[in-house]
N, C-alpha and C positions, 0 to 999 in steps of 0.2 A: 641467477638464483644462488643463494648461498647454500652451503651444505646443510645447514640447520633447516632452512626453508625446504630443501629437498627431502630431508628426513621427515619433516612434518607432513609434507605433501604425500610421501610414500606411506606414512602411518595412516593418514586419512584415507588413502586408497585401500589400504589393508582393512581398515575398519569398515569402509563402505563395501568392500568385496565380501567380508565376513558377514556383514548384516544382510547383504544380498543373498549370500549362500543360505543364511538362516531363514530368510524370507522365502527363498525358492524351495527349501526342503518342505515346509508345510504346504506350500502351493503345489508341489509335486504330488504329495500325498492326497490333497484335495482333488487335483486333476486326475489322478489314478482312480479315485473313488467315483468321480463324475464319469470317467471313461467306462468303468465297470457298470455303472448304472445305465449308461447309454447302451452298452453292449447287451445288457439284460433286457432293456426295453426293445431293442432292435430284434433280439431273438424272439421275444414275446409277439411282436408285430409280425415277424416273418412266419411264425407258427399260425397266427390268426389268418394271415393272407393265404397260407397253404390250406387251412381248413375251409375258408371261403371259396377258394378256387375249386377245391374238391366238391363242395356243395353245389357250386355253380355248374360244374361239369356233369354232376349227377342229375341236376334239375334239367339241364339241356338234353341229356340222353333220355330222360323220362318224357320230356315234351316231344322229342322226335319219335319215341315209341308210340305215344298216344296219337300223334299225327298219322303215323303209318297204319295203326289199327283202324283209325277213323276212315282213312282212305280205302282200306280194304273193305270195311263195312259198307261204305258208299258204293264201291264197285260191285259188291255182292247184291246190294239192294237194286242197283240198276239191272244187273244180269238176271236176277230172279224175280223181279217185280211182277211180271206177268204170270208167274207160276200158279198163283191161287185162282186167277181168272181163267186160265187155261183148264185147270181142274174142274171148274164150274161149267165149262163149255163141253167137256167130254161127254156127258150124258146127252146133250143136244145132238152131237155128232153121231153117237151110237143110235139114237132114235131115228135120225135121218137115214143112216145106213140100213137099219132094220126095215124101214119103209121101202127103200129101193130094192132090198133083197127079197121082199115078199112077192109072191107070184100074183095071181089074180086076186085083187082086193076090190071090195065095193067102194063106191064114192063116199059113202057115209063113214066107213072104216078109215079111209084115207084122210077125210076131213077131221075126224076125231083125233087121229094120230098127229096131224098137223097142229091141231089146237093144243094137244099135250106138249108137243115139241116147242111151240111158241111160249107156253107157260114156263117150261124149263129154261128157255132162253131169257125170258123176262125175270125169272128168279135169279139167274146168273148175273144179269145186268144190275138188279137191285143189290145184290151182295157186293158188286164192284162199284156201286154208287154211280152207275150210268143212268142218267135221268132223261126221259123222253121229252122233247119240246113239241107240243102241238098247240100253237098259239092262236087258233081261230078266235076272233073276237077281242084279242089283246091289242094294245098299242104296239105299233111297229118299233122294234129295237134293232138298229143296224149292227149291234154287237152280237146278237143272237139269231137274227133273221137275215135272209138274203131275198130281196124283192125281185121277183121275176117279171112282174108287170103291175101296172096301176089301172084300176077300173073304177068307173063311177058306180057307187053303191049307196045303199041307205045308211050305212054306218058312217060315223064321223071320219074326216080325213086322217090318214096315217093309221088306220085300223086294219088288222089282218083279216081278210075276207075268206081266203081259201089257202089250204096248205097242199102243195104239190108233193113235198117230201118232208117227213118229220126230221127235226134236228135232235141232237143229243148233247148232253153236258156230262162231264166227268168231274166230280167234286167242284161244281160251279164254274168249270172252265169249258168253253165251247169245244166239243169234239167235232161236230158238224152243224153248221147253221141250218135252220129250217128254210126250205124254199117256199116262198109265199107270194100270194097276190095281195096287194095293198089297196085300200079304198082311197080314191082321190076326193071323196066327198059325194054328196048327192048330185045327181045329174041335173044340169041347168037346162031348162026348156025355154 
């Protein structure tokens, strides 16, 4: 290459370098502005993440507190569920103790005292929603009755004929099934 050609090539390089420098200078300013914008957005997102994390931790703590209070309430309910029923039974116990502590008592007095005690017990059962099952004449229900025997009777088959022991329900749940005799239908001759 000749010197002239080299000078021309060097001049072109200088022009290209200068143009590149001029092109880079505005790009550097734009890049700096974009970087500042990204940094601002990042700071904003980090602040929002921090707020959301704080809110989540508070919600989690509140949920844990509510769960613990609910568990404590359930434990208290189980522990003291019988308290009201026990209070209703105390007068029954008192009446029985007074009867046993009494000296010579006539049979009529003893019977009237037993009747009053039974009424107090029935009242306590009623307040506790304990319902008596006396199913004479009803259709046999294996969920509420326990058949002790089957007998030929005038009633239709599977009808309760006799009750050996009454059953009881608590809020429609069987506490004790009634012990019953069930009809097998009329006797065949």
